[in-house]
Structures are given as structure tokens and as C-alpha cells.
C-alpha positions as CSV (number, residue, x, y, z in Angstrom):
1,M,0.0,0.0,0.0
2,S,1.3,3.4,-0.9
3,P,1.9,6.0,1.8
4,V,-1.0,8.3,0.7
5,A,-3.4,5.4,0.7
6,A,-2.2,4.4,4.2
7,S,-3.0,7.8,5.5
8,E,-6.5,8.4,4.4
9,T,-7.6,9.1,8.0
10,R,-5.7,12.3,7.6
11,D,-7.1,13.2,4.1
12,A,-8.7,16.4,5.4
13,L,-5.5,18.5,5.6
14,R,-7.7,21.6,5.0
15,I,-5.9,23.6,7.6
16,S,-7.3,27.2,8.2
17,A,-4.6,29.9,8.0
18,P,-4.5,33.3,8.2
19,Q,8.9,42.3,-7.8
20,R,10.5,39.9,-9.6
21,R,12.4,40.7,-12.9
22,P,10.7,39.8,-16.2
23,N,11.3,36.3,-17.6
24,Q,14.7,35.9,-19.1
25,T,15.0,34.6,-22.6
26,Y,16.9,31.4,-23.3
27,S,19.9,31.3,-25.7
28,P,22.7,28.9,-26.3
29,C,25.6,29.0,-23.8
30,G,28.1,27.3,-26.0
31,N,28.2,24.1,-23.8
32,C,24.9,22.3,-24.4
33,G,22.9,24.6,-26.5
34,A,20.2,25.0,-23.9
35,C,21.5,27.1,-21.0
36,P,20.2,30.6,-20.4
37,S,22.7,33.2,-21.5
38,G,24.8,34.2,-18.5
39,F,23.5,31.2,-16.5
40,A,26.8,30.6,-14.7
41,A,30.5,30.9,-14.8
42,P,31.8,28.7,-17.7
43,A,33.2,25.8,-15.6
44,V,30.2,25.6,-13.3
45,R,27.8,26.1,-16.2
46,A,29.4,23.2,-18.0
47,A,29.1,21.0,-14.9
48,I,25.4,21.7,-14.4
49,C,24.8,21.2,-18.1
50,L,26.4,17.7,-17.9
51,L,24.3,16.8,-14.9
52,L,21.0,18.0,-16.3
53,I,21.7,16.3,-19.6
54,A,22.6,13.0,-17.9
55,L,19.5,13.2,-15.8
56,S,17.2,14.1,-18.7
57,C,18.5,11.1,-20.7
58,Q,17.2,8.7,-18.1
59,A,13.7,10.4,-17.8
60,A,10.4,9.7,-19.5
61,D,9.0,12.3,-21.8
62,Y,6.3,14.2,-20.0
63,S,6.0,17.0,-22.6
64,T,2.5,15.8,-23.5
65,L,1.1,16.7,-20.1
66,Y,0.3,20.1,-21.4
67,T,0.4,21.5,-24.9
68,P,2.9,24.4,-25.6
69,A,-0.1,26.6,-26.2
70,K,-1.5,25.8,-22.8
71,L,1.9,26.5,-21.1
72,K,2.3,29.8,-22.9
73,A,-1.3,30.9,-22.0
74,E,-0.7,30.1,-18.3
75,Q,2.7,31.7,-18.1
76,P,1.6,35.3,-17.3
77,R,-0.9,34.1,-14.6
78,L,1.6,31.9,-12.9
79,Q,4.2,34.7,-13.0
80,T,1.8,36.9,-11.3
81,A,1.0,34.2,-8.7
82,I,4.8,33.7,-8.0
83,D,5.3,37.5,-7.7
84,F,2.4,37.7,-5.2
85,L,3.8,34.8,-3.2
86,I,7.2,36.4,-3.0
87,Q,5.9,39.8,-2.0
88,K,3.4,38.7,0.6
89,E,4.5,35.4,2.0
90,I,8.3,35.1,1.6
91,Q,10.2,38.4,1.6
92,P,8.3,40.0,4.6
93,F,9.5,37.0,6.8
94,L,13.1,36.9,5.7
95,P,15.8,38.4,8.0
96,A,17.2,41.6,6.5
97,Q,20.4,40.1,5.1
98,Q,18.6,37.2,3.5
99,A,15.9,39.5,2.2
100,T,18.6,41.6,0.4
101,A,20.1,38.4,-1.1
102,F,16.7,37.1,-2.1
103,G,16.0,40.4,-3.9
104,L,19.0,39.8,-6.1
105,Q,17.7,36.5,-7.4
106,T,16.3,36.2,-10.8
107,I,13.2,34.0,-10.8
108,G,12.8,32.5,-14.3
109,L,9.5,30.8,-15.5
110,P,10.4,29.2,-18.9
111,L,7.7,27.0,-20.4
112,E,9.8,23.9,-19.8
113,G,13.1,23.1,-18.0
114,F,16.1,21.0,-18.9
115,R,14.4,17.8,-18.1
116,S,10.9,16.5,-18.9
117,D,10.4,15.6,-15.3
118,P,7.2,17.2,-13.8
119,L,9.2,18.3,-10.8
120,D,12.0,19.9,-12.9
121,I,13.1,22.8,-10.6
122,Y,16.6,23.9,-10.2
123,A,18.9,26.9,-9.4
124,E,22.4,28.1,-10.3
125,N,24.3,31.3,-9.5
126,S,21.6,33.9,-8.9
127,R,18.9,32.3,-10.9
128,I,16.0,30.1,-9.7
129,V,14.2,28.3,-12.5
130,L,10.5,27.3,-12.0
131,P,9.2,25.9,-15.3
132,V,5.6,26.6,-16.1
133,R,4.9,22.9,-16.7
134,T,6.1,22.1,-13.1
135,L,4.1,24.9,-11.5
136,L,0.9,24.0,-13.5
137,F,1.3,20.3,-12.6
138,L,1.6,21.1,-8.9
139,E,-1.3,23.5,-9.1
140,D,-3.5,20.9,-10.8
141,L,-2.4,18.2,-8.2
142,S,-3.4,20.7,-5.5
143,R,-6.8,21.1,-7.0
144,C,-7.2,17.4,-7.3
145,Y,-6.4,16.8,-3.6
146,A,-8.6,19.7,-2.5
147,W,-11.6,18.4,-4.4
148,L,-11.1,14.8,-3.3
149,W,-10.6,15.8,0.4
150,T,-13.6,18.2,0.3
151,N,-15.9,15.6,-1.2
152,R,-14.7,12.7,1.0
153,M,-13.1,10.8,-1.9
154,S,-10.2,8.5,-1.7
155,T,-6.7,9.8,-2.7
156,K,-5.6,6.3,-3.8
157,T,-6.4,7.4,-7.4
158,V,-3.7,10.1,-7.1
159,D,-1.2,7.4,-6.2
160,E,-2.3,5.3,-9.1
161,Y,-2.1,8.2,-11.5
162,L,1.4,9.2,-10.4
163,G,2.5,5.6,-10.6
164,M,1.3,5.4,-14.1
165,L,3.2,8.5,-15.1
166,R,6.3,7.0,-13.5
167,Y,6.1,3.5,-14.9
168,R,4.0,3.6,-18.1
169,S,4.4,5.1,-21.5
170,P,2.2,7.7,-23.2
171,A,0.9,5.0,-25.6
172,D,-1.0,3.4,-22.7
173,F,-3.2,6.4,-22.3
174,P,-6.0,7.8,-24.6
175,D,-4.7,9.8,-27.5
176,H,-1.2,8.2,-26.8
177,Q,-0.2,11.0,-24.4
178,Y,0.1,11.6,-20.7
179,P,-3.1,13.4,-19.4
180,G,-2.8,16.2,-16.9
181,P,-4.0,15.5,-13.3
182,L,-7.5,17.1,-13.6
183,K,-8.3,15.1,-16.7
184,A,-6.8,11.8,-15.6
185,L,-8.6,11.9,-12.2
186,H,-11.9,13.0,-13.7
187,I,-12.1,16.1,-11.5
188,P,-15.4,18.0,-12.4
189,E,-15.0,21.1,-14.5
190,N,-16.9,23.1,-11.9
191,A,-14.7,21.9,-9.0
192,L,-13.5,25.4,-8.3
193,S,-17.0,26.7,-7.8
194,D,-16.8,25.3,-4.3
195,P,-15.1,28.0,-2.0
196,K,-13.8,25.2,0.3
197,V,-12.0,23.5,-2.7
198,V,-10.6,26.9,-3.8
199,E,-9.3,27.8,-0.3
200,S,-7.7,24.4,0.2
201,A,-6.2,24.2,-3.2
202,V,-4.7,27.7,-3.0
203,R,-3.1,27.1,0.4
204,L,-1.7,23.8,-0.7
205,R,-0.3,25.3,-3.9
206,R,1.1,28.4,-2.3
207,T,3.0,26.6,0.5
208,A,4.3,24.1,-2.1
209,D,5.6,26.9,-4.3
210,A,7.0,28.8,-1.3
211,F,8.9,25.7,-0.1
212,L,10.3,25.0,-3.6
213,L,11.5,28.6,-4.0
214,L,13.1,28.7,-0.5
215,H,14.6,25.3,-1.0
216,Q,16.4,26.5,-4.2
217,F,17.4,29.7,-2.6
218,A,18.9,27.7,0.2
219,H,21.1,25.7,-2.2
220,L,22.4,29.0,-3.5
221,Q,23.0,30.6,-0.1
222,L,24.7,27.4,1.2
223,H,26.9,27.1,-1.9
224,H,25.7,23.6,-2.7
225,Q,27.0,21.9,-5.8
226,A,25.1,19.0,-7.4
227,A,27.3,16.1,-8.3
228,T,27.3,15.1,-12.0
229,N,24.9,12.1,-12.5
230,H,23.8,12.1,-8.9
231,G,22.1,15.4,-8.0
232,F,22.4,16.9,-4.5
233,T,23.5,14.7,-1.6
234,D,21.2,13.7,1.3
235,T,23.0,16.1,3.6
236,Q,22.6,19.0,1.2
237,E,18.9,18.3,0.7
238,I,18.3,18.1,4.4
239,E,20.1,21.4,5.0
240,A,18.1,23.1,2.2
241,D,14.8,21.7,3.7
242,R,15.7,23.0,7.1
243,Y,16.6,26.4,5.7
244,A,13.3,26.7,3.9
245,L,11.2,25.5,6.9
246,N,13.0,28.0,9.2
247,I,11.7,30.8,7.0
248,M,8.2,29.3,6.5
249,K,7.5,29.0,10.2
250,E,7.7,32.7,10.6
251,N,4.5,33.4,8.8
252,S,2.4,31.0,10.9
253,V,0.9,29.3,7.8
254,T,0.7,25.5,8.1
255,P,3.2,24.3,5.4
256,T,0.8,21.8,3.9
257,G,2.5,22.0,0.5
258,I,5.6,20.2,1.7
259,F,3.4,17.1,1.8
260,L,2.5,17.6,-1.9
261,V,6.1,18.2,-2.9
262,M,7.6,15.2,-1.0
263,Y,4.9,12.8,-2.0
264,A,5.1,13.7,-5.6
265,G,8.9,13.3,-5.2
266,L,8.3,9.7,-4.0
267,F,7.4,8.9,-7.6
268,F,9.8,11.1,-9.6
269,E,12.8,11.8,-7.3
270,T,13.8,8.4,-5.8
271,G,15.6,6.6,-8.6
272,A,19.3,6.1,-8.1
273,G,21.2,8.5,-10.4
274,T,18.1,10.1,-11.9
275,A,17.0,12.5,-9.2
276,L,18.3,16.1,-8.9
277,H,16.7,16.6,-5.5
278,P,16.5,13.0,-4.2
279,V,13.6,12.1,-1.8
280,T,15.0,9.7,0.8
281,A,13.8,8.2,4.0
282,N,16.4,10.2,6.0
283,R,15.2,13.4,4.4
284,M,11.6,12.8,5.2
285,L,12.4,11.8,8.7
286,A,14.5,15.0,9.2
287,M,11.6,17.1,8.0
288,A,9.1,15.3,10.3
289,H,11.5,15.8,13.2
290,F,11.8,19.5,12.5
291,L,8.1,20.0,12.3
292,D,7.4,18.2,15.6
293,E,10.3,19.8,17.4
294,R,9.4,23.4,16.2
295,V,5.6,23.0,16.2
296,F,5.1,25.9,18.7
297,E,7.2,28.2,16.5
298,F,4.9,27.3,13.5
299,I,1.7,28.1,15.4
300,R,2.7,31.1,17.6
301,G,0.9,33.6,15.3
302,R,-2.3,31.5,15.0
303,A,-5.5,32.1,16.9
304,D,-6.6,28.4,16.3
305,K,-3.5,26.9,17.9
306,A,-5.0,23.5,18.6
307,T,-6.1,23.0,15.0
308,A,-2.8,24.4,13.7
309,M,-0.9,22.0,16.0
310,D,-2.9,19.0,14.8
311,G,-2.1,20.1,11.2
312,I,1.6,20.3,11.8
313,H,1.7,16.9,13.5
314,S,-0.4,15.3,10.7
315,I,2.1,16.5,8.1
316,A,4.9,15.1,10.2
317,S,3.2,11.8,10.6
318,L,2.6,11.6,6.8
319,L,6.3,12.2,6.2
320,V,7.2,9.4,8.7
321,E,4.9,7.1,6.8
322,G,6.6,8.0,3.6
323,A,10.0,7.3,5.1
324,E,8.9,3.9,6.3
325,W,7.5,3.1,2.9
326,L,10.8,4.0,1.3
327,N,12.7,1.8,3.7
328,V,10.8,-1.2,2.4
329,R,12.2,-1.7,-1.0
330,A,9.6,-4.2,-2.0
331,H,7.0,-1.4,-2.0
332,Q,8.7,0.2,-5.0
333,G,8.1,-3.0,-7.0
334,D,4.5,-3.2,-5.7
335,L,3.9,0.3,-6.9
336,E,5.3,-0.5,-10.3
337,Q,3.2,-3.6,-10.7
338,L,0.1,-1.8,-9.6
339,A,0.8,1.0,-12.1
340,L,1.3,-1.6,-14.9
341,K,-1.9,-3.5,-14.3
342,T,-4.3,-0.6,-13.5
343,D,-6.4,0.6,-16.4
344,P,-6.1,4.4,-16.8
345,A,-9.9,4.5,-17.4
346,T,-10.4,3.4,-13.7
347,L,-9.2,6.6,-12.1
348,Q,-12.7,7.8,-11.5
349,P,-13.3,9.4,-8.0
350,R,-14.0,6.7,-5.4
351,P,-15.8,7.5,-2.1
352,L,-13.9,6.8,1.1
353,P,-14.9,3.5,2.7
354,R,-17.3,3.9,5.6
355,T,-15.7,3.5,9.0
356,T,-17.2,1.3,11.6
357,K,-17.2,2.1,15.3
């Protein structure tokens, strides 16, 4: 059983809560033909190019998740959302020195990144890259979870969908292409007409985006270098996670989005030699420990402290379950077998089973 399926008693993570530079155009760098101009010093730029090329060669092609026209149409809206997030939920909570450093970063939103991976986010020098496809994928997953939670539906279908993306080819799906989350999981077109769904989805997406931005910023501030063919080390990832969470706890918003990022990472960032930001059991346990240990710092600005505390502990518990799942290697094979034998047409919403007293 996957970690999300094992945690459906905590499906209702609807926790109550309380200018960047323009996009940079991409041009050949002389090393791989794909780097942004001025992306990094030549030697470092060459190293990161080799790493990203090596990782992309081992990844499936997820370019069919969204059409180029869809990505282009969504780019301005997502840029506005990221600008708002930075101005309202990140920069006001940074210490002065870090706020100055963050203000010098360039936040790039190209339509696609170096890899086809749905979680293709990276940073180098003073540039953080958030591809539109990744942001849109996480936003759609947020909406799926929010609608399923609000309507008391099982999230097992999300597991199955992510497993299919990881282990099956586009030819196995209708129209021979990977469907986006909303279409694959049959989320109603009017899902966002429910204010509860909108509120939950927005909080999930914003905290996921904030964590990803701060995690990349941490790599830059801590001078981390990803090793060619292996991505960042466990220690580097844990340090960047702690850096990001230290900032996020200052705004007293429950960081529900880290659940989304880490659980999606269980499917796309766990393969040996294929993950730029590896999701490991040690990393998930370190995050859970940080949340439990600092829970009073996360909730000190909240009026609903009991509810907020329950939310923090629930997220920590989910991370522990994910770590335990990763420690049982057989589960990876079980997930692959489930993905291979499940018909994509069966991803219809399923009511949660009734509980008996």
C-alpha cells in the first residue's frame, strides 16, 4: 500500500490559516545549446549542463502533459502568482540580510526546464528556475487533492495516476499522451465553484511553491553543488529543507504544501542516479522531526492553535509514513506492478470506505 493510501484518515488537511524581474529569454551558452545566457561561470555552467543532460537522458518524456499553447497561455498568470507569493509570504519574513540576497535573485519561468520531469526545478548562480509545466502540474495536483478531500473521496487514485506517469508510456493512455491530473482523475470542470475547494487548493499550492522557492534559494545561499549524474546529496537536501522551513515557520501558515512536494517526489525523485533533488527516508524523517520539534514556532501567530498544531503533527506523521514506505524496497516493486496492471480508465473518483465504530 502506498503512503498516501495508508494515511486516508488524515485526508482532510484543509488547515485554516491566516517584484521579480521579467522572464529571461533562453539562448545557447556554448556548452549544451540549452543554457540561459549568463547562466553561470563557464566551468560551473558546463558541470550543471552535464548533470542535467545526464538526468534528462534517463527520464520519460512528459512533454504531452500540457500543450505548448497551454503553457504559454498560463505563463503570465503563474508569473503573477509567484510575484504575489514572494511579496506577501516570503520576503516579509526573511531576515534583513537574507531579504537583500533574495531580492538579487532572478526567478525564471520558462515554459519547460532542462528535463521533462514534472518536478523539474533547479537553481544556479543567482537564478532560480520554475518551469511553467512544473508549476501547473503542482497546481493541478493541489486542485485534485482539494476536491477529493472536500468531497470525502479516496486519494488512492492520485497514487495510481502518479505511478502510471512514472512506470507507463504515453501509448498506454487515450490519445497516446500523458493526461494532466485534472483530466486523468476526472475532477469536475466546476470543481473550483466550491469555495472550500478553492481555499484548500490555494493554500496547498502556495505553500508548495514557497517551499520550492526557498529550497532552491537555500542551495544558492549554502553554496551547494550538485554532483554530476547524482544530484544533490542527502545532507545538502536536508540542509536546504531546514533552511526553507525555518523561513516558512515565521508566517504561521501551516506548510501543507511540503506534503505535496515530498509525496510527488516519491514517484519522480527516488531513482538512483536520476534525481536532482532525491527524496530519501532520511530526508523525510528529518523534516518530520523539524516540524514536531518546532511546532510551537509554527503556530505562535495562530488564533486556532489546537487546530494548527494538529495540522503540523499530521504532516509530520505523513512524512514518517513516507520514510517507512521508502525503507521497504519491495514497496517500490509493488507500486510499479500496480501501475502496470491498472487501467487508466479506472481513475474515477471513489468514495472513502465507511468507518465502523
